Structures are given as C-alpha cells and as structure tokens.
N, C-alpha and C positions, 0 to 999 in steps of 0.2 A: 233792658239788656241788649237789645239789638243795636242801639246807638253806641254802647260801649264796645260791642264786638266790631262795629265799623271803625271805631277809633283805633283799636289795637291792630286792626288789619292795615290801616294807613301807616301807623307807626312801624309795623313789621316791614312793610314794603319800602319805606324810606330807609330804615336801618340796614336791611339786608339786600336791597336792590332786586328783590324777587317777591312775587305774590305768594302769600301763605296759602296752603291748600288743605291743611288739617287744623281743626279746632278741637281743643280738649276742654271738656266741661265735666262737672259732677252732676248728679241727678237733679239736685235743687236748681242749679244754674240752668240746666237744660229745660226744666219746667218753666222757669221765668222767661227764657228765650221763646219758648213755644207760645206764651201768652201775647207776644208781640205780633203774632200772625193771626189773620182772620180765621184760618182753619188750623188750629194748633195740633190736630191729630194727623195732618198731612205732612209727614216727615220728609217725603220726597220733595215737596214744594219748599220746605225750609232749606234743605240741602241745596236745591237748585238756586234758590235766592242768594244764599251765601256763597255758592260756587266753591264749596270745599267739603271734605269729608268731616264727619263728626265722630269724636271718640268720647264715649261716656265712661268716666273712670271715677269711682268713689273717692280715690285718694287725691284727686285734683282740688287744690285749695282755691286757686284763682283761674279763670279762663285764660288759656294761652294758646299760641299758634306755633305751627312749624310748617316746613315745606319738605315734602318727600317726592322724589323723582318718580316713584311708582305709586299709584293710588291703591288704597286698600281694596277697592273693587276689582282692580286688575289682578292683584295678588290672589284674591279669593276665587277668581275664575280660572286659575291655572290648575 
C-alpha cells in the first residue's frame, strides 16, 4: 500500500504542481498501510513519514489525495 501511496503522491504533484497534504483512506486501506511500517500502531510515525494528514472515512472507495492550505491540526487547535 505504501508504494501505491507514493505513486499517487508523485502523480498529484505532477498534475497539480503542489504537494498533497491530505490522504483519504477507508479503515481497510488504513490497516493495509499500517502493515507497511515496522511499528503499525505508531500513527504519529506514519503521519510523519508520509508528511501529510490522514482522513479515515468509511465512504472512501479508493485512496486519494488533496491539498488544503490549512492543516486539520491547525484548525483543531483554534
């Protein structure tokens, strides 16, 4: 799953000229992504490695990306 995420990250950046900073996944996709890490329960390490926010949404059919000018963490801290 991690290699697929890196692939769509590259495609997003080429297409939009900007780096994606939000990854949308459903629970099953997120579980598969976690298995690509040595410590799958360390969510902060996964977020740090991807350098983007994760949004887990059960209605997400396929992993996809977006770019938001304000991170969800910044919004949550207001």
